C-alpha positions as CSV (number, residue, x, y, z in Angstrom):
1,M,-3.2,75.8,-21.8
2,L,-2.2,73.6,-25.0
3,K,1.0,72.2,-24.1
4,Q,0.3,71.7,-20.2
5,L,-3.2,69.1,-21.8
6,S,-0.7,67.8,-24.3
7,R,1.7,66.9,-21.5
8,L,-1.0,65.6,-19.3
9,E,-2.5,63.7,-22.5
10,R,1.3,62.1,-22.9
11,T,1.1,62.0,-18.7
12,R,-2.0,59.2,-19.2
13,S,-1.0,57.6,-22.0
14,I,2.3,56.4,-19.3
15,I,0.3,55.6,-17.0
16,I,-2.0,53.5,-19.1
17,I,0.8,51.7,-21.0
18,G,2.7,51.0,-17.4
19,F,-0.4,49.7,-16.2
20,A,-0.7,47.6,-19.0
21,V,2.4,46.3,-18.6
22,L,1.9,45.4,-15.1
23,M,-0.9,43.5,-15.7
24,A,0.8,41.7,-18.5
25,V,4.0,40.8,-15.7
26,S,1.7,39.6,-13.1
27,L,-0.9,37.1,-15.1
28,I,2.5,35.7,-16.5
29,V,3.9,35.0,-12.8
30,F,0.1,33.9,-11.7
31,Y,-0.3,31.7,-14.5
32,A,3.7,30.3,-14.6
33,P,3.8,26.8,-14.9
34,G,4.0,25.2,-11.4
35,R,1.5,27.4,-9.8
36,N,-1.7,27.0,-8.7
37,S,-0.4,23.0,-9.0
38,S,-2.7,21.9,-7.0
39,N,-5.3,21.7,-9.5
40,V,-3.6,20.0,-12.2
41,E,-3.9,15.8,-12.4
42,P,-0.6,14.4,-10.7
43,S,0.2,12.1,-14.2
44,K,0.2,15.8,-16.0
45,N,1.7,17.6,-13.5
46,T,5.5,19.4,-14.2
47,E,6.0,20.7,-11.0
48,V,9.7,20.0,-9.9
49,I,9.9,17.9,-6.8
50,A,13.2,17.2,-6.7
51,K,16.4,17.9,-8.9
52,V,19.5,15.5,-8.8
53,N,22.6,17.4,-10.0
54,G,20.5,19.9,-11.7
55,D,18.1,16.6,-13.6
56,E,14.5,17.3,-12.5
57,I,12.7,14.9,-11.2
58,T,8.3,16.1,-11.5
59,V,5.4,15.0,-9.8
60,A,4.0,13.8,-13.0
61,Q,7.2,11.2,-13.2
62,V,6.2,10.1,-9.1
63,A,2.7,9.1,-10.3
64,Q,3.6,7.5,-13.4
65,L,5.8,5.3,-10.7
66,K,2.8,5.3,-8.5
67,D,0.6,3.9,-11.2
68,N,3.1,1.3,-12.4
69,Y,2.6,-0.5,-8.7
70,T,-0.5,-0.3,-8.9
71,Q,-1.2,-2.1,-11.6
72,M,2.1,-4.5,-10.6
73,F,0.4,-5.4,-7.2
74,G,-3.4,-5.1,-8.7
75,G,-4.5,-3.3,-6.2
76,R,-4.0,-5.8,-3.2
77,I,-1.8,-3.3,-1.6
78,S,-1.9,0.3,-0.4
79,L,0.1,2.9,-1.5
80,A,1.2,3.4,2.2
81,Q,2.5,0.0,2.7
82,L,4.9,0.3,-0.1
83,G,5.8,3.6,1.5
84,G,3.8,6.1,0.1
85,N,5.2,9.6,-2.3
86,K,8.9,10.0,-0.4
87,R,9.8,6.2,-1.0
88,F,8.7,6.6,-4.8
89,L,10.3,9.6,-4.6
90,D,14.1,8.2,-3.3
91,G,13.5,5.3,-5.9
92,L,13.6,8.0,-8.8
93,I,16.6,10.0,-7.2
94,R,18.5,6.5,-7.1
95,D,18.2,6.2,-10.6
96,R,19.1,9.5,-11.5
97,V,22.1,8.7,-9.3
98,V,22.8,5.5,-11.2
99,A,22.4,7.1,-14.7
100,Q,24.9,9.9,-13.3
101,E,27.3,8.0,-11.8
102,A,27.4,5.7,-14.9
103,A,28.2,8.5,-17.2
104,R,31.4,9.7,-14.9
105,L,32.5,6.2,-15.1
106,G,32.3,6.4,-19.1
107,L,29.3,3.7,-18.8
108,A,26.9,5.5,-19.9
109,A,24.2,3.6,-22.6
110,S,25.2,4.6,-26.1
111,D,22.0,5.4,-28.3
112,A,22.8,2.0,-30.4
113,E,22.9,-0.2,-27.1
114,V,19.0,1.3,-26.6
115,A,17.8,0.6,-29.7
116,D,19.2,-2.8,-29.9
117,K,17.8,-3.6,-26.4
118,I,14.4,-2.0,-27.6
119,R,14.5,-3.9,-30.6
120,K,14.6,-7.4,-29.1
121,Q,12.3,-6.7,-26.7
122,F,9.4,-5.3,-30.0
123,S,10.2,-8.4,-31.9
124,D,7.7,-11.1,-33.2
125,A,8.5,-14.6,-33.6
126,A,10.9,-14.3,-36.4
127,G,12.9,-12.0,-34.0
128,Q,12.1,-8.7,-36.6
129,F,11.1,-5.5,-35.1
130,V,7.5,-5.3,-34.8
131,G,7.4,-1.6,-36.2
132,L,7.4,1.7,-35.1
133,D,3.4,2.3,-35.2
134,R,3.0,-1.2,-32.6
135,Y,5.3,-0.5,-30.8
136,K,4.6,3.3,-30.2
137,E,1.1,2.1,-29.4
138,S,2.0,-0.2,-27.1
139,V,4.5,1.6,-25.3
140,T,2.5,4.8,-24.7
141,A,-0.2,3.0,-23.6
142,R,1.8,0.9,-21.0
143,Y,4.4,4.0,-20.1
144,G,2.7,7.4,-21.4
145,S,5.1,8.0,-23.7
146,M,8.0,6.6,-26.0
147,E,10.4,9.2,-23.9
148,L,9.9,8.2,-20.8
149,F,10.1,4.7,-21.8
150,E,13.2,5.1,-23.5
151,R,14.9,7.0,-20.6
152,N,13.9,4.0,-18.7
153,V,15.7,1.4,-21.1
154,R,18.7,3.7,-21.1
155,D,18.8,3.8,-17.3
156,E,18.3,0.3,-17.1
157,I,21.5,-0.7,-19.0
158,A,23.5,2.1,-17.4
159,L,22.5,0.3,-14.5
160,E,23.3,-3.1,-15.5
161,K,26.6,-1.8,-17.0
162,L,28.0,0.0,-13.4
163,K,26.9,-3.2,-11.4
164,A,28.6,-5.6,-13.5
165,F,32.0,-2.9,-13.1
166,V,31.2,-2.3,-9.5
167,T,30.7,-6.0,-8.6
168,A,32.9,-7.5,-10.9
169,A,35.2,-8.8,-8.1
170,V,32.8,-10.2,-5.9
171,R,33.3,-14.2,-5.2
172,V,32.0,-17.0,-2.7
173,S,34.0,-19.9,-1.5
174,D,32.3,-23.4,-1.9
175,E,32.3,-23.0,2.3
176,E,30.3,-20.3,2.4
177,V,27.5,-21.7,-0.2
178,Q,27.3,-24.9,1.8
179,D,27.3,-23.4,5.5
180,D,24.4,-21.4,4.1
181,Y,22.7,-24.4,2.6
182,K,23.1,-26.0,5.9
183,R,21.8,-23.3,7.6
184,K,18.5,-22.8,5.6
185,H,17.7,-26.2,5.2
186,T,18.2,-28.0,8.4
187,D,14.9,-28.7,10.0
188,L,14.3,-28.1,14.0
189,D,11.4,-29.1,16.2
190,I,11.2,-26.2,18.3
191,S,9.5,-24.8,21.3
192,Y,9.4,-21.3,22.5
193,V,8.6,-18.7,25.3
194,V,7.5,-15.1,24.4
195,V,8.7,-12.9,27.6
196,S,6.6,-9.7,26.8
197,P,5.6,-6.6,28.9
198,E,2.0,-7.1,28.4
199,K,2.1,-10.2,30.0
200,L,4.1,-9.0,32.8
201,A,1.9,-6.4,33.4
202,E,-1.3,-8.2,33.7
203,K,0.5,-10.2,36.8
204,I,2.0,-6.7,38.5
205,Q,-0.4,-5.4,41.1
206,L,-0.4,-2.0,42.4
207,S,-1.8,0.0,45.4
208,D,-3.9,2.9,45.2
209,D,-1.1,5.1,46.6
210,E,1.5,3.9,44.5
211,I,-0.9,4.6,41.4
212,K,-1.6,7.8,43.0
213,A,1.8,8.9,43.4
214,Y,2.7,8.2,40.0
215,Y,-0.2,10.6,38.4
216,E,1.5,13.2,41.0
217,Q,4.6,12.4,39.3
218,H,3.5,12.3,35.1
219,K,0.0,14.7,35.8
220,T,0.8,17.1,33.1
221,D,1.4,14.1,30.7
222,Y,-2.4,13.4,30.8
223,R,-3.5,17.2,30.3
224,Y,-6.0,17.9,28.1
225,L,-5.1,20.2,25.3
226,E,-8.6,20.7,23.9
227,P,-12.0,21.2,25.2
228,Q,-13.8,17.7,25.9
229,K,-17.4,17.0,25.0
230,K,-20.5,14.8,26.1
231,V,-23.0,14.5,23.6
232,R,-26.2,12.7,23.6
233,Y,-27.4,12.0,20.1
234,I,-30.5,10.5,17.4
235,Y,-29.3,7.6,15.1
236,I,-31.6,6.9,12.3
237,D,-29.8,3.8,10.6
238,Q,-30.6,4.3,6.6
239,E,-30.8,0.1,6.4
240,K,-33.5,0.1,8.4
241,A,-35.4,3.2,7.9
242,G,-35.6,1.8,4.1
243,A,-36.6,-1.8,4.6
244,K,-40.2,-1.0,4.2
245,I,-39.8,0.2,1.2
246,A,-41.7,-1.3,-1.7
247,I,-39.4,-2.0,-5.1
248,S,-41.6,-3.7,-7.8
249,D,-39.9,-5.7,-10.7
250,K,-41.8,-2.7,-12.7
251,D,-39.5,-0.1,-10.6
252,L,-36.3,-2.5,-11.4
253,N,-37.3,-3.1,-14.8
254,D,-36.9,1.0,-15.0
255,E,-33.4,1.0,-13.6
256,F,-32.2,-1.7,-16.0
257,D,-33.7,0.5,-18.8
258,K,-31.7,3.6,-17.8
259,L,-28.6,1.9,-17.4
260,P,-25.7,3.1,-19.8
261,P,-24.8,0.4,-22.6
262,Q,-21.3,-0.4,-20.9
263,A,-23.6,-1.7,-16.9
264,K,-25.8,-4.0,-19.1
265,E,-22.5,-6.1,-19.9
266,A,-21.0,-9.1,-17.9
267,G,-18.1,-8.7,-19.0
268,V,-16.2,-9.8,-21.8
269,K,-15.3,-13.4,-23.1
270,L,-11.2,-13.7,-22.4
271,Q,-8.6,-16.7,-23.6
272,Q,-5.4,-16.8,-22.3
273,I,-2.2,-19.4,-23.0
274,V,0.2,-19.5,-20.1
275,L,3.8,-21.0,-20.0
276,K,5.2,-21.2,-17.0
277,V,9.2,-20.4,-16.0
278,A,10.5,-23.4,-14.6
279,R,13.9,-22.1,-13.9
280,K,15.3,-18.4,-14.6
281,D,17.6,-19.5,-16.9
282,L,14.8,-20.8,-19.2
283,D,13.2,-17.7,-19.2
284,A,13.9,-16.5,-22.6
285,Q,13.7,-19.8,-24.0
286,V,9.9,-19.5,-22.9
287,E,9.8,-16.0,-24.1
288,Q,10.7,-17.3,-27.6
289,K,8.0,-20.1,-27.5
290,A,5.4,-17.6,-26.3
291,K,6.5,-15.4,-29.4
292,D,6.1,-18.3,-31.7
293,L,2.6,-19.2,-30.4
294,M,1.2,-15.7,-30.4
295,A,2.9,-15.5,-34.1
296,K,0.7,-18.5,-35.3
297,A,-2.7,-16.7,-33.1
298,R,-2.6,-13.4,-34.7
299,A,-2.2,-15.3,-38.1
300,A,-5.8,-17.1,-38.4
301,S,-8.1,-15.1,-39.9
302,P,-11.5,-13.7,-37.6
303,E,-13.3,-15.9,-38.7
304,T,-11.2,-18.8,-37.5
305,G,-9.3,-16.9,-34.7
306,E,-11.1,-18.1,-31.6
307,K,-10.9,-21.9,-32.8
308,V,-7.3,-21.0,-33.2
309,F,-6.7,-19.8,-30.3
310,A,-8.5,-22.8,-28.5
311,D,-6.5,-25.5,-30.0
312,L,-3.3,-23.2,-29.6
313,A,-4.5,-23.0,-25.6
314,R,-5.4,-26.8,-25.3
315,G,-2.0,-28.1,-26.5
316,N,0.1,-25.6,-25.1
317,S,-1.0,-23.7,-21.7
318,E,0.4,-24.9,-18.7
319,D,-2.8,-23.5,-17.0
320,A,-5.0,-26.4,-16.3
321,A,-7.8,-24.9,-15.1
322,T,-8.6,-23.2,-18.5
323,A,-6.0,-25.0,-21.0
324,K,-8.7,-27.7,-21.3
325,S,-11.6,-25.1,-21.8
326,G,-9.8,-23.7,-25.1
327,G,-8.0,-20.7,-22.5
328,Y,-11.1,-19.1,-21.7
329,L,-11.3,-17.4,-18.2
330,A,-14.4,-19.3,-16.2
331,R,-16.6,-16.4,-16.3
332,A,-16.9,-13.1,-18.3
333,Y,-13.9,-10.3,-17.0
334,K,-15.3,-7.2,-16.4
335,K,-13.2,-4.3,-14.9
336,N,-13.1,-3.6,-11.3
337,P,-13.1,0.1,-10.5
338,N,-11.9,-0.5,-7.0
339,K,-9.1,-3.3,-7.9
340,V,-7.0,-2.8,-10.7
341,D,-6.0,-6.1,-12.4
342,A,-2.7,-5.3,-14.0
343,L,-3.1,-8.5,-16.3
344,Y,-6.4,-9.1,-17.5
345,D,-7.4,-5.5,-17.3
346,R,-5.4,-4.7,-20.5
347,T,-7.4,-6.6,-23.1
348,I,-10.8,-4.8,-22.2
349,D,-9.6,-2.0,-24.6
350,M,-8.5,-4.3,-27.2
351,Q,-11.4,-5.3,-30.0
352,P,-13.2,-8.3,-30.1
353,G,-10.9,-10.8,-31.8
354,D,-7.3,-9.4,-30.7
355,V,-4.2,-11.3,-29.6
356,S,-2.4,-9.6,-27.5
357,D,0.9,-7.8,-29.6
358,I,3.5,-9.3,-27.3
359,P,3.9,-11.6,-24.9
360,I,3.1,-10.5,-21.1
361,K,5.4,-11.2,-18.4
362,Y,3.4,-11.5,-15.2
363,G,3.9,-13.0,-11.9
364,G,7.3,-14.9,-13.4
365,N,5.2,-16.6,-16.3
366,W,4.4,-15.8,-20.1
367,Y,1.1,-15.0,-21.2
368,I,-0.7,-14.5,-24.2
369,L,-4.1,-13.0,-24.2
370,R,-7.1,-12.6,-26.9
371,R,-10.1,-10.8,-26.3
372,G,-13.7,-12.4,-27.0
373,D,-17.4,-10.5,-27.7
374,S,-18.8,-9.0,-25.0
375,V,-21.4,-10.9,-22.8
376,P,-24.6,-9.2,-22.2
377,K,-26.1,-9.2,-19.0
378,T,-29.6,-10.0,-18.7
379,F,-32.2,-8.0,-16.0
380,E,-32.9,-11.1,-13.5
381,E,-28.8,-11.3,-13.6
382,A,-28.5,-7.7,-13.0
383,K,-31.5,-7.8,-10.4
384,P,-29.9,-8.4,-7.4
385,E,-27.2,-5.5,-7.6
386,L,-30.4,-3.1,-8.8
387,L,-32.2,-4.0,-5.9
388,A,-29.4,-3.4,-3.4
389,S,-28.2,0.0,-5.1
390,L,-31.9,1.5,-5.1
391,R,-32.8,0.2,-1.7
392,N,-29.6,2.1,-0.8
393,R,-30.6,5.1,-2.7
394,K,-34.4,5.3,-1.5
395,G,-33.5,4.6,2.5
396,Y,-30.7,7.2,2.3
397,A,-33.6,9.8,1.1
398,V,-36.0,8.4,4.0
399,G,-33.3,8.5,6.2
400,A,-32.1,12.1,5.6
401,K,-36.3,12.9,5.9
402,L,-36.4,11.5,8.7
403,A,-33.1,13.2,10.5
404,E,-34.1,16.3,9.6
405,R,-37.4,16.3,11.4
406,A,-35.6,14.8,14.2
407,Q,-33.2,18.0,14.1
408,N,-35.7,20.0,13.8
409,R,-37.8,18.7,16.9
410,L,-34.7,18.3,18.7
411,K,-34.4,21.9,18.6
412,E,-37.8,22.3,19.6
413,T,-38.3,19.9,22.4
414,K,-34.2,19.8,23.2
415,D,-35.6,15.9,24.4
416,A,-33.6,13.3,22.6
417,Q,-36.1,10.4,24.0
418,K,-38.7,12.2,23.5
419,V,-38.3,12.9,19.5
420,A,-37.1,9.4,18.9
421,Q,-40.2,7.9,20.5
422,E,-42.0,10.3,18.1
423,L,-40.2,9.1,14.8
424,A,-39.2,5.0,16.1
425,A,-41.8,3.7,14.2
426,E,-41.2,5.4,10.9
427,A,-38.0,4.9,11.4
428,N,-38.5,1.0,12.3
429,M,-36.0,1.0,15.0
430,K,-36.4,0.4,18.9
431,L,-36.1,3.5,21.0
432,A,-33.0,2.2,22.7
433,E,-31.2,2.1,19.1
434,M,-31.7,5.8,18.2
435,V,-30.5,7.6,21.0
436,K,-27.1,7.3,22.3
437,E,-24.6,8.9,24.1
438,T,-21.0,9.4,23.9
439,P,-18.2,9.5,26.8
440,F,-16.3,12.7,26.8
441,I,-14.3,13.0,24.2
442,K,-12.0,15.7,21.8
443,P,-11.2,16.2,18.0
444,G,-9.5,12.6,16.6
445,D,-10.6,10.6,19.3
446,D,-12.5,7.2,18.7
447,V,-15.9,7.6,19.3
448,P,-18.0,4.4,20.2
449,E,-20.2,3.1,17.4
450,I,-19.0,6.0,15.2
451,G,-15.5,5.8,14.5
452,S,-13.3,8.5,14.0
453,S,-15.1,11.2,12.1
454,Q,-14.0,14.6,10.7
455,Q,-18.3,14.9,9.8
456,F,-19.3,14.0,13.2
457,E,-15.9,16.4,15.1
458,A,-17.0,19.2,13.0
459,V,-20.8,19.4,13.7
460,L,-19.9,19.2,17.4
461,E,-17.5,22.1,17.0
462,P,-20.1,24.8,17.2
463,L,-21.7,23.5,20.3
464,N,-20.4,24.9,23.3
465,N,-23.5,25.2,26.1
466,P,-25.4,22.5,27.4
467,G,-28.8,22.0,25.0
468,D,-26.8,22.9,21.5
469,V,-28.3,21.1,18.8
470,G,-25.9,20.5,16.4
471,E,-26.8,19.7,12.1
472,R,-27.8,16.4,11.2
473,T,-24.7,14.7,9.6
474,G,-23.9,11.3,7.5
475,V,-22.7,8.4,10.2
476,K,-21.5,4.5,9.6
477,G,-24.7,3.2,8.3
478,G,-27.1,6.3,8.5
479,F,-27.3,10.0,10.2
480,A,-26.6,11.2,13.6
481,I,-28.4,15.0,15.6
482,P,-26.4,15.2,18.3
483,I,-27.4,17.3,21.4
484,L,-24.5,18.5,23.8
485,V,-24.9,17.4,27.4
486,E,-22.0,19.0,29.3
487,K,-18.5,20.5,27.8
488,R,-14.8,20.5,29.9
489,E,-12.9,23.0,29.1
490,P,-8.5,21.8,28.9
491,R,-7.3,20.9,32.2
492,I,-5.6,18.4,33.5
493,P,-8.2,16.0,34.5
494,D,-8.7,14.2,38.0
495,F,-7.2,11.5,39.8
496,D,-9.9,9.5,39.0
497,E,-10.6,10.6,35.5
498,V,-7.6,8.7,34.8
499,K,-6.8,6.2,37.3
500,T,-7.0,3.3,34.9
501,K,-4.6,5.1,32.1
502,V,-2.4,5.4,35.1
503,A,-2.8,2.2,36.4
504,Q,-1.7,0.7,33.0
505,A,1.4,3.0,32.3
506,L,2.6,2.2,35.5
507,K,2.2,-1.5,34.8
508,Q,3.9,-1.0,31.9
509,E,6.6,1.1,33.4
510,R,7.3,-1.7,35.5
511,A,6.8,-4.4,33.3
512,K,10.1,-3.3,31.1
513,Q,12.6,-2.8,33.7
514,Q,11.8,-6.0,35.1
515,L,11.2,-8.0,31.8
516,E,15.2,-8.9,31.3
517,Q,15.8,-10.0,34.9
518,K,12.5,-12.0,34.3
519,A,13.5,-13.6,31.2
520,N,16.8,-14.5,32.6
521,E,15.3,-16.2,35.9
522,L,12.7,-17.8,33.6
523,A,15.6,-19.0,31.3
524,S,17.8,-20.2,34.0
525,S,15.4,-22.7,35.5
526,L,15.0,-24.5,32.0
527,N,17.0,-27.7,32.2
528,S,15.8,-28.9,29.2
529,A,13.6,-28.2,25.8
530,A,11.3,-30.3,27.5
531,D,10.5,-28.2,30.3
532,M,9.4,-24.9,28.2
533,Q,5.5,-25.8,28.0
534,A,5.2,-26.0,31.9
535,A,7.6,-23.7,32.7
536,G,6.6,-20.5,30.4
537,E,2.9,-21.2,31.1
538,K,3.6,-21.3,34.8
539,A,5.4,-18.1,34.3
540,G,2.5,-17.0,32.6
541,F,3.6,-16.0,29.4
542,E,3.0,-17.2,25.5
543,V,4.3,-20.5,24.8
544,A,4.3,-21.7,21.2
545,A,5.7,-24.6,19.6
546,D,6.5,-25.2,15.5
547,S,7.5,-28.2,13.7
548,G,10.0,-28.2,10.9
549,Y,10.9,-24.8,11.5
550,K,13.8,-23.3,9.2
551,I,16.2,-20.5,10.2
552,G,15.3,-17.4,9.0
553,S,11.3,-18.1,8.7
554,P,9.5,-15.7,11.2
555,M,9.1,-17.5,14.8
556,G,5.2,-16.6,15.1
557,K,5.1,-13.8,18.2
558,A,8.7,-14.5,18.5
559,G,9.0,-12.7,15.1
560,T,12.7,-13.3,13.8
561,S,16.3,-11.4,14.0
562,P,19.6,-12.2,13.1
563,A,20.4,-12.7,16.5
564,L,17.8,-15.0,17.1
565,D,18.5,-17.2,14.0
566,D,22.5,-17.5,15.3
567,A,21.3,-18.6,18.9
568,V,18.4,-20.9,17.3
569,Y,21.1,-22.9,14.8
570,A,23.6,-23.2,17.5
571,L,21.4,-25.6,19.8
572,K,21.9,-28.7,19.7
573,A,18.9,-31.2,20.4
574,G,17.5,-30.9,23.6
575,E,19.3,-27.5,24.0
576,V,17.6,-24.3,25.2
577,T,18.8,-20.8,25.0
578,K,20.8,-19.9,28.7
579,T,20.3,-16.3,27.7
580,P,17.0,-14.8,26.1
581,V,17.1,-13.2,23.0
582,K,16.0,-9.3,22.7
583,V,13.5,-9.0,19.6
584,G,11.5,-5.8,19.6
585,D,9.9,-5.2,23.0
586,N,10.2,-9.0,23.7
587,W,12.9,-11.5,25.3
588,V,12.5,-14.3,23.6
589,I,14.1,-18.2,24.8
590,V,13.8,-21.0,22.7
591,G,14.7,-25.0,23.3
592,V,15.3,-27.3,20.1
593,K,13.6,-30.6,20.5
594,S,14.7,-32.6,17.4
595,R,16.6,-31.3,14.9
596,T,17.5,-32.7,11.2
597,E,20.4,-31.6,9.3
598,A,20.3,-31.0,5.7
599,D,20.9,-33.3,3.2
600,L,24.3,-32.5,1.6
601,A,23.6,-35.0,-1.6
602,D,20.9,-33.0,-2.5
603,F,23.4,-30.0,-1.8
604,A,25.9,-31.6,-4.3
605,K,22.9,-31.4,-7.1
606,Q,22.2,-27.7,-6.8
607,R,25.9,-26.4,-5.9
608,E,26.2,-24.2,-9.2
609,Q,22.6,-23.0,-8.9
610,L,23.0,-22.2,-5.3
611,T,26.7,-20.4,-5.8
612,Q,25.7,-18.2,-8.5
613,T,22.1,-17.0,-6.2
614,M,24.6,-16.4,-3.4
615,V,27.1,-14.3,-5.9
616,G,24.3,-12.8,-7.1
617,E,22.6,-11.4,-3.2
618,R,26.4,-10.7,-2.6
619,Q,26.7,-8.3,-5.7
620,N,22.9,-7.0,-4.8
621,Q,24.3,-5.9,-1.2
622,V,27.7,-4.8,-2.6
623,F,26.2,-2.7,-5.3
624,D,23.2,-1.3,-2.8
625,D,26.2,0.0,-0.6
626,Y,28.0,1.4,-3.2
627,V,25.1,3.7,-4.7
628,A,23.9,4.7,-0.9
629,A,27.6,6.1,-0.3
630,V,27.4,8.3,-3.7
631,T,24.1,9.2,-2.7
632,Q,25.3,9.8,0.4
633,Q,27.8,12.5,-1.4
634,M,26.0,14.0,-3.4
635,K,23.7,15.3,-0.6
636,Q,26.4,16.2,1.5
637,A,27.4,18.2,-1.5
638,G,24.4,19.7,-2.1
639,K,23.3,18.2,-5.4
640,I,20.4,16.4,-4.2
641,K,17.7,18.8,-4.0
642,I,14.3,17.5,-2.7
643,Y,11.2,20.6,-2.6
644,T,9.4,19.8,0.6
645,D,6.9,21.9,0.1
646,V,5.9,19.9,-3.0
647,L,6.2,16.8,-1.5
648,S,3.9,17.8,1.3
649,G,1.5,18.7,-1.2
650,M,1.0,15.4,-2.7
651,E,-2.1,12.7,-1.2
652,E,0.1,10.4,0.3
653,D,1.4,10.5,3.6
654,E,5.3,10.9,3.8
655,P,6.8,7.6,5.3
656,V,10.4,8.1,7.5
657,A,13.1,7.5,5.4
658,A,15.2,5.1,6.2
659,P,18.9,5.5,7.1
660,A,21.4,5.2,4.0
661,P,23.3,1.9,4.5
662,R,26.9,2.1,5.7
663,P,29.2,1.2,2.7
664,Q,31.4,-1.8,2.7
665,F,34.3,-0.2,1.0
666,P,35.6,3.1,-0.3
667,I,34.0,5.2,-2.9
668,P,35.9,6.9,-5.7
669,T,35.5,10.5,-5.9
670,K,36.5,11.0,-9.2
């Protein structure tokens, strides 16, 4: 018995130890790096999003690149316009491809080259390195870490060396440069007609039988895949509900007293010295001047720093608006949380009296900035903002209570008109403003006066029987309380329901079929550019004119394309493009009323600079083709791996990636 108990005791111990090991392994797996990463701040997320020949790219690196672009554009452009996460990731992959290709060809940056470039970039007016502490502080603030910055420097050097190697044989002839100059500097006085399917569709007449026949052939195209609902709702306007609320100066003073110290600041005084770069070859010279001025400004004592900087600004700054006032911006500067300013935001984090530690390159010019003292905001200055904020909060509270009462009464009465009448006076609204009705709608539809609202869709989702009342929900400008009027299940709609939509589709289809023929007929009827206006308007198409038009510029609604440029440049004064040019979905006919050829005397003065510019453009194209071809080879060899699940988990929607350009010459494989 004792032996048996002993065996049971040993067995129990083994089970307990095994369970402990299992729990430990489970915890390790669960808390492994990369798991639960959706809760990690993107800039700190080390989850791998792609690999280039084993070299990892993380979510944090994509986030850092996005942040850099946000600062560069000062919040004036959305990330979606820049291409989203996929575009940023493609850029990082390209950087890795370039670095690895440079290493393969023995062109990688050496430690000495990296150190030399960093010393030059972070040098003072005397050309001396600013010191490790200042270098580390500046780089960490702007790039996140020294390691990331130094890797970027190494990659930049590798790119420069690889580009020089790949494009060493690129040349352009004098004739090419001159032809390009003539093409870009010839002034044209043009008129043009845009033959668009939309305009042609407006003129197409259809019989009911034709529309019905088209519907019968395409009725499944109009199928509703989800239920449609028509709802009536009571609308409470938050602003009107709060308009009657009395707000005294005491209320506003109380609000002002509650503000945190930073909210009681109007901003900080900022001084700047701006040095403009007239030509690219003068950039280094202007940068050195900026360093000299910065050294003088930083050498001043705390007592004299403001005056010294003001004198330097008056004597050197090339921004006329601020130079005459000692470099001071017209108003105290304050960060805007909704709009990043890559130039001035950094000064807010400096101490009063500090001057930027290195000249700042921004918008092609060099800046030296000095942070002054904070400027307090008076109660009177804060009053309009406080009044708007307090009224908005109180209006929201009043509107929310009214909406709750309306919801309860609507559930009792099922009569939106009656409930609105009861509450109209308190809501400060007319009856017609409060009771609204939607057409038949489904999720994703743009609801009149509400727009596309997931909140509104969410409260409609459980409404299935006429008379069902939804919960109050926030909508644009206030609250809505819906009641279901009618529900239609998924179906193919009757002809009369979609007749207008079917007619539009048929007109568009007919217009696209007839468009090229109509454009050719119009072009053949024109004898000269002078006929363009009358003939285009008679045909019902858009006609426009452009005086001083230059090849390569967008042609209004006609847009631009290489084929259009070639056709227009070939025209003499008075001539018309007898063959219309297709641009997108449209056909374009152009006439040249007058033509002023480029001044070749000016060309002679700019020949050298223009040649360098054209060589640079040609080198960029050749290098881009080379990198695209190497990237394609690596993808085909399985050396580039993108983790699409990680990419799709990021916030920004992915754009469709553009296809890689076709290489212009063979790519080395060893």
